C-alpha positions in Angstrom: -48.3 -58.1 47.1 -47.9 -59.8 50.5 -44.0 -59.2 50.2 -44.2 -55.5 50.3 -47.6 -54.2 51.2 -47.5 -51.7 54.2 -43.7 -51.6 54.2 -41.5 -48.3 54.2 -38.6 -48.2 51.7 -36.1 -45.6 51.8 -35.0 -43.8 48.4 -31.7 -42.7 48.1 -31.8 -39.5 45.8 -30.8 -35.7 45.6 -32.7 -35.2 42.4 -36.4 -35.6 43.1 -36.9 -39.3 41.8 -39.5 -39.7 44.4 -42.0 -37.8 42.4 -42.0 -40.6 39.7 -40.9 -43.7 41.6 -43.0 -43.4 44.9 -46.5 -43.1 43.3 -46.1 -46.1 41.3 -44.8 -48.3 44.0 -47.5 -47.1 46.4 -50.3 -47.6 44.1 -48.9 -51.0 42.7 -47.0 -52.8 45.5 -48.2 -51.0 48.5 -44.8 -49.6 49.3 -44.5 -46.1 51.4 -41.5 -44.5 49.7 -39.6 -42.0 51.9 -36.6 -39.8 50.9 -32.9 -40.1 52.0 -31.2 -37.0 50.9 -28.5 -36.9 53.4 -26.3 -39.1 51.2 -24.4 -37.5 48.7 -25.2 -39.5 45.5 -22.5 -37.6 43.5 -20.0 -39.7 45.3 -21.0 -42.5 43.0 -20.5 -40.5 39.8 -21.8 -37.5 37.8 -23.0 -37.1 34.2 -20.8 -33.9 33.9 -17.7 -36.3 34.7 -16.3 -34.3 37.5 -16.7 -37.6 39.5 -16.2 -40.5 37.3 -18.6 -43.7 38.0 -16.3 -46.3 39.1 -18.8 -49.3 38.8 -21.4 -50.6 36.3 -24.8 -49.2 36.3 -26.2 -52.2 38.2 -23.4 -52.0 40.9 -23.7 -48.3 41.3 -27.5 -48.4 41.8 -27.1 -51.3 44.3 -24.4 -49.4 46.0 -26.6 -46.4 46.7 -29.5 -48.7 48.0 -27.3 -50.3 50.4 -26.0 -47.1 51.5 -29.6 -46.2 52.4 -30.1 -49.3 54.4 -26.9 -48.8 56.3 -28.0 -45.3 57.3 -31.3 -46.0 58.4 -31.0 -49.5 59.5 -33.8 -50.4 57.7 -34.7 -53.4 55.4 -36.1 -52.0 52.4 -34.3 -49.6 50.0 -34.4 -48.1 46.5 -32.0 -46.4 44.2 -32.0 -45.7 40.3 -29.2 -45.0 38.2 -29.3 -43.8 34.5 -26.8 -43.9 31.6 -26.7 -42.2 28.3 -24.7 -43.5 25.3 -24.9 -44.1 21.3 -27.7 -46.9 20.0 -25.9 -49.8 19.3 -27.4 -50.2 16.0 -27.9 -46.3 15.0 -24.7 -44.8 16.7 -26.1 -41.3 15.8 -29.2 -41.9 18.2 -28.5 -41.3 22.0 -30.0 -44.1 24.2 -31.1 -43.2 27.9 -31.0 -46.6 29.9 -32.6 -46.5 33.4 -32.5 -48.9 36.3 -34.4 -48.9 39.3 -33.4 -51.4 42.1 -35.3 -52.4 45.3 -33.1 -54.3 47.9 -35.1 -56.2 50.3 -32.9 -57.3 53.2 -36.0 -59.1 55.1 -36.2 -61.6 52.3 -32.7 -61.1 51.2 -33.2 -60.4 47.4 -32.9 -57.7 45.0 -35.5 -56.7 42.5 -34.7 -54.6 39.4 -36.4 -52.6 36.5 -34.8 -51.4 33.2 -36.2 -49.2 30.5 -34.6 -47.4 27.5 -35.6 -44.6 25.0 -34.2 -42.5 22.3 -36.3 -39.8 23.3 -33.8 -38.0 25.1 -32.6 -34.4 26.0 -28.8 -35.1 25.6 -27.0 -32.3 23.7 -24.0 -30.1 23.6 -22.8 -27.0 21.9 -19.9 -24.6 21.7 -21.1 -21.0 21.9 -19.2 -17.7 21.4 -22.1 -15.3 21.7 -25.3 -14.8 24.0 -27.6 -15.2 21.1 -26.0 -18.6 20.3 -26.6 -19.6 24.0 -30.2 -18.6 24.2 -31.0 -20.4 20.8 -29.3 -23.4 22.3 -31.5 -23.0 25.6 -34.7 -22.6 23.4 -34.0 -25.4 21.4 -33.6 -27.8 24.3 -36.5 -26.4 26.3 -34.9 -24.4 29.0 -35.9 -23.8 31.9 -38.0 -26.9 32.1 -35.1 -28.8 30.9 -32.0 -27.7 32.9 -28.8 -26.4 31.0 -25.3 -26.7 32.5 -22.5 -24.1 31.5 -18.8 -25.1 31.2 -15.9 -22.5 30.9 -12.5 -23.9 31.2 -12.5 -26.1 34.3 -15.7 -24.4 35.8 -19.0 -25.9 35.9 -22.3 -23.9 36.6 -25.1 -26.1 37.0 -27.8 -24.1 39.0 -29.2 -21.4 36.5 -33.0 -21.8 36.6 -34.1 -18.7 35.0 -33.4 -17.2 31.2 -32.3 -14.0 32.9 -29.8 -15.6 35.2 -28.3 -18.0 32.4 -28.1 -15.0 30.0 -26.1 -13.0 32.7 -24.0 -15.9 33.4 -23.1 -16.6 29.7 -22.5 -12.9 28.9 -19.9 -12.6 32.0 -18.0 -16.0 31.1 -17.8 -14.6 27.5 -16.0 -11.7 28.6 -13.3 -14.2 30.2 -13.3 -17.0 27.4 -13.9 -17.0 23.5 -15.7 -20.1 23.8 -18.0 -21.8 26.2 -19.8 -25.1 26.5 -23.7 -25.4 27.0 -25.2 -29.1 27.8 -28.3 -30.2 28.7 -28.4 -31.2 32.6 -29.1 -34.8 32.9 -29.8 -34.8 36.5 -33.4 -36.3 36.8 -34.8 -33.1 38.6 -33.7 -31.1 35.7 -34.5 -33.5 32.7 -38.2 -34.1 32.3 -37.7 -36.6 29.5 -35.3 -38.8 31.7 -38.2 -38.7 34.4 -40.5 -40.4 31.9 -37.9 -43.2 31.5 -37.2 -43.7 35.3 -41.0 -44.1 35.7 -41.0 -46.8 32.8 -38.3 -48.5 34.7 -40.0 -48.5 38.0 -43.1 -50.0 36.1 -41.1 -52.7 34.8 -39.8 -53.3 38.5 -43.3 -53.7 39.3 -44.2 -56.1 36.5 -41.1 -58.2 37.7 -42.2 -58.1 41.2 -45.6 -59.7 40.1 -43.9 -62.3 38.4 -43.3 -65.1 40.9 -40.9 -68.0 40.6 -42.7 -71.3 39.9 -39.9 -73.1 41.7 -39.6 -71.3 44.9 -42.4 -68.5 44.7 -40.0 -65.5 45.0 -40.9 -62.5 43.2 -38.8 -60.6 40.9 -38.5 -63.0 37.9 -36.6 -60.9 35.2 -35.1 -61.3 31.9 -31.5 -62.5 32.1 -31.0 -63.7 28.7 -32.4 -62.7 25.2 -32.0 -65.5 22.3 -32.1 -64.2 18.6 -32.7 -66.1 15.7 -36.5 -66.2 15.2 -37.2 -68.0 12.1 -38.6 -66.6 8.9 -42.5 -67.2 8.4 -41.7 -68.0 4.7 -38.5 -70.2 4.4 -37.6 -70.7 8.3 -34.0 -69.0 8.1 -33.1 -67.5 11.4 -33.3 -63.8 11.5 -32.0 -61.2 13.9 -35.3 -60.8 15.6 -35.7 -62.0 19.1 -36.6 -65.7 19.3 -37.0 -66.1 23.1 -36.3 -64.3 26.5 -35.2 -66.3 29.2 -36.4 -65.1 32.6 -34.3 -66.0 35.8 -35.3 -66.1 39.7 -33.5 -63.8 42.1 -33.2 -66.4 44.7 -32.8 -69.8 43.1 -31.5 -71.2 40.0 -34.7 -71.7 38.2 -35.1 -70.4 34.5 -37.9 -69.8 32.3 -37.7 -69.4 28.6 -40.7 -67.7 26.6 -41.1 -67.6 23.1 -41.4 -64.1 21.7 -44.7 -63.5 19.7 -46.1 -66.2 17.7 -42.8 -67.9 17.0 -42.0 -66.7 13.6 -40.6 -63.5 12.0 -42.2 -61.3 9.3 -40.4 -62.0 6.0 -39.4 -58.4 5.7 -36.7 -59.2 8.6 -35.4 -62.3 6.4 -32.1 -61.8 4.6 -32.8 -64.6 2.1 -36.4 -63.4 1.3 -35.8 -59.8 1.7 -32.1 -59.2 0.8 
């Protein structure tokens, strides 16, 4: 890719995201990713809620990348931001949504890649005994999957061995009747989240390779999804995706692309399969 080959991008992270973002961008776009760990990304918000995220997921990722450009006086920066929340259609499922942004000051555009997954390690449990705590930890895959301990207003994030966590829980339970354990959602302590960050990076690459037919800029990405794909039997609009609209990052060009073969299977039709 002529826009990015042999350029260096600074990645603003404290949580090891370079291990999944860097290799993809190096192999696919020729970008050399270097880490800038000197910016405390917790200032933009934490999953544990001790620091609230003030802006949207996109604006937060953009702010991180722009902070990297300011700190280094460079012209290419990366950042990512994740979120966890209920599935819009199946609320008892938790969805992890990841965004990776690439800010290019040389060309004055921002590229993005999104990915979602319901394969998450997002769980929480109140415990009153060490045995309950160890059972929770075993269930979530600790220590590969990190665990955070809450006791009143206190947060403990850095236990990395079973022995250390067991000792901490035992000590806290001598002071509190109930404590809370939750999975660590930070990227370096959450293997399942790292998978989704990689998928978002791959989506960014796919967008970077999609050039605008009007101005030639990379980064054409989905800006709108149109629903109402007609039933293959009766033609009634369904809730399935009909088309996706791709938009340019630099000009006003839009490109609508029909999904699949233009019809929905009758099993999704409320008329044919009520």
